[in-house]
N, C-alpha and C positions, 0 to 999 in steps of 0.2 A: 504493500501501498505506499502511494507517494503523497505526501501532507506538505500541503504549506501552513505554514503558523504566522499569524497578521500580529506583529508584533514581538517584541524580544523582552518587553518590560516584566514587572512582576508574574504574573499570571502567564501569560503567552511564554515566557523567558523558562520558569521554572517547568512548566509540563513538556513545552517542547524539547528542554534542554533533559531533561530526564529521557525520552524517547529517544532524541539524538545520541546520547549516551550509551544507550542501548543499540547503538546499531542501524535503528529505522530509517528510512529515508527521508527526511525531514529538511525541508527548505523553510528560512526565515523569512517574511516579507517587513523590511525596514527602511526607515528613513535613510537619506545618505551616512547622516551624520552617524548614525547605530550602524550603518555597514562598514565604516572606515574602524570605529572601537572592535568591532568583529571579527575585521580582517586581521586588525593588527592584535590583538590581544585575546580572542577569541570568547567564549558565554563562559562567565565564572559565576557558579551556583557555590553559598553559603548558605546550607539548612542545619538543622538537627538531625536531617537522615541521611547528611552525608556530603560534604563538597567535593565540587568539580570544576573541572574547568574543559573544557570542550571546544575542538574546532567545530564549527559549524556552516554548513551552505546557507547560503543569503545571498537576496537580491533585491531590489530596490525596485519602485514601481517602475521606471520607465523601461526597467531590461525585461519585466515580468511577460509581457507578451508574447515577445519570441521566446524567454526558456519555458513557457506554457506551449507553447506550439509543437516545442521540438520532445518535450518530454509532458504530457498532460499532467494534471494532479487529480488522485482520485478522493479526496477530501481537503478542505479548508478550515481549518482552526481558528475561528473567530475569537481573539481574548480581548480587544479594545473596551476603553470606556465606553458606557451606552450613549455619553454625549455625541463621542467622536464616530458613530456609526454610520454617517451619510458618508463620509471620509472612507471610512474602512472599506466600503462596499463598493464604492467607486476604485478604491485601490486594485484590491481583490478581485474584482470580474473577469478580468482578463484570464483568470485561472480558474473562473467555473466555467467547465464545457458541459456535453449533455450528461456526461455520466460522472459530475462530480459532486459530492454531498459536501455541504456545509452545517458544520457545527459550532453551533454559536454558544460561547461560557460567560454572556454577561448577565450582568447583576440585573434583576425585573425581569418583564414579560413583556413590556411596549415594543421589542424590536422586531418581533415575531410578524406582524402584519408588514412590515418596514421589508423584510428580509422574503417574505412570499413575494412579496409584489415584485421584486428585484430581480430574485433569482427562481420564482417559480416552488410554490408549497410542497411538491415533491422532492427537492433538492436540501429541502433543509430540515435537520435532525432538532430532537430536543436535546438542551444540555444547562449544565450549571457545576460548579466545582465549588469545593469548600478549601480554601486557604486564604492565608494570609500573608502577602509575600510586595514587595515593591522593588523597583531599581535604585540600588544604589549610589553613591556620589561619584563614583570611579566606572559604573556602568555595570557592576557585579548585581546579581538576583539574589536579593535577601529572603530569605524564608523563616518566616516570625514564627515559631513555635510547630508543633510536629503535624496537626491537621493537614492532608493534601490529596485530596480524594478527586475523582470527576465523574459524573452520573449522566449519561446519555441515552439517548432510545429512540423509536421509530413515532412520530408525530400520529401518524397512520399504518395500517397495513400490517405486513407481519414485523414482527416486533425481533425474530429471528432472523432479519437479512442478513445478505453475505456482507453487507456493508457494515454492519454494527458487530457483526462476528469479527470481519477483519479486523477493526480499533478494536475490540476489544482485546485481541490475540496480540496485540501491538504493546497493550497499557499494561496485560500481564508478563510479555518479555522484559518489558522495563521496569517492575518491578511499581508499578502507579496503582495505588489502591484506586477501586475501578467500582464501577456499579453498569450494569446493561440492564435499563428497567423497561418491561413490558409494558407500564404505564408512569409514562416520563411527567406528563401533565399533574400525577400527583407530587410527585417529586415537586417537582417546580412550584407549585402552590405552597409545599412545607416549607420551602426554603424563602418564599416571597413574602410568606404572614411572617416568618422570623426575624427577615432582614429588614421590612419594613417597621417591625416594632422596634426595631433596635437602632436602625438610623434615625429614624424619626424620635427617640426618647434620649439618645445619646448627645444626637444634635441639639434639642429643645434644650437640653437640660447642660450642655457642655460638661457632660463628668461620664466617666465609666459606669457599667452596671453597678459595683462597689458602691461607687459615689450616689450614685441614684437611691437604689435602696438603703443607703444606711441613714438616709432623712425620713422625719415623720410623713407618710403617705407615700413614700418612694414606692414599696412592695407594692400597693394597692395602684397606684398611677400605672406600674409597668404593667398589671395584669388587666388593670383596663383597656389600655392601649392594644393591648395583643388580640382581648377580645375583639375589637372594632376590626383586626384586620380580620379576623377569623371569621367574620359575619360577612365579610365581604368573598371570602373564600368560600363561604355555603352557598350565595345567590349566585356565585359563577357557577355551580355545580362540582366543585372539587373541595367538597370539605376534608378539613385536617383530622385523620384519625386522632381517637385519643393516646396513643402511645405517644405518638409523634407532638401532641400539644404537648405532654407532662414534661418530655424531652426539654422541647423549648422554653418552656416557664421555667424549668431547673435552671436551664443556664441567663436566662435575663431574668431573674430573682437571686443570683449568687451574691450570700453575703463577701464582701471583700474581692468580688473579680474585679482585674484590671481592665477587663471585655469592651473595646470601643468599637462602632461600627467606623471602616474605612472612610467612609463618606464622612465622618469627624476627624479622622486624621488630616484629610483632606482639606476642611475647612481650616481647621486651625494651623495650617502651612498656607492660607490666603488664597490654596486653588481653586478650579473647577472643581463642581460637585453633582453627582448625576441625581440631583432634587428631583426633577421633572419625572425620570423615568422609576423611581422609587416610592418614597413618599406622594408626589403629587399623583402620579397613576394610581396609585392605591386610596389616596382619597378621591380622585374625580372616578374609579370605577362604584365608590361608595355611594356617591353623589348620585350617579346616575340610576341607584336602585334604591335612591330614597331614603339610604340608612344615614341616621346620626352618627357624626365622628368628628367630637369635636377636639379629642387630644390629636389627632391626625391634621386637623384642619390649623391646628397651633402650630403644629411641626411645621405644615408646609408655608404657613405666615413667616414664621423664620427664616426658613430656608430663601425665600424669594427677598427677604429684605438683605439678607447676606450676598445673594447673588447680585442686587442691587447697588449696592455699596461697593464692591468689589468691582464692578463694571465704573463703576463712574471715581 
């Protein structure tokens, strides 16, 4: 299986790097400055699961059409920030041929209609990942903490398709924790409700989970915010299983937890955030169903104020 990984930052760099380390046929689609960095130093992974320095194949957008014509790609792994989706689709489009699958591991769910419209729903797999990773100051990929898993599956049709079977084999050979799910929508909504709660809460309060629940009313606040997100999943036809709810609540209300959403880390650094694609989208789904979601609304208002201040 020949795979194009869009981006060599935290998420794409980690998963693509592990696949390349195992000998898989991986090419990174990167910007010119990152291409120079990879050419000079290779891809560096710094991780509790093992460090690695890997010579990797890479290509820039201007050279991609020629490369893709010479040897078509079987899979395009999209790992960009959700707000970069338009430019990511434009850059990756030359690699998407008739039999190429597209596997997005972006946060949220708002990207699927856009991907379907651009590439055709039959090409777009469902996917998500659990990892905390970022690009370090010298271009190294920093894996923060031990979890590093990827979940994927067919959105329609045969769950044991040839393309998901092939990608699962690549992940297994690379030692990547992975799940090929026969019901990827359930997996996506379980993560989306958890992530929306975590992002809305930690950004609104500018604090970690432990910092929130340490205060009077903090535990109740987290539970109420999660209930707003669960109600959206219910009306969307993807109710969250009780076991998944309890697992999420354990994490969202853990005393002393340093956990923050990556959105808060981006916000604290003064960077762009995936506010619209996560918190905003969840709130708008609630409003479309005439559901009350005052905590999501407060978080969305806060994030819009941040983005306006940043723009100015």
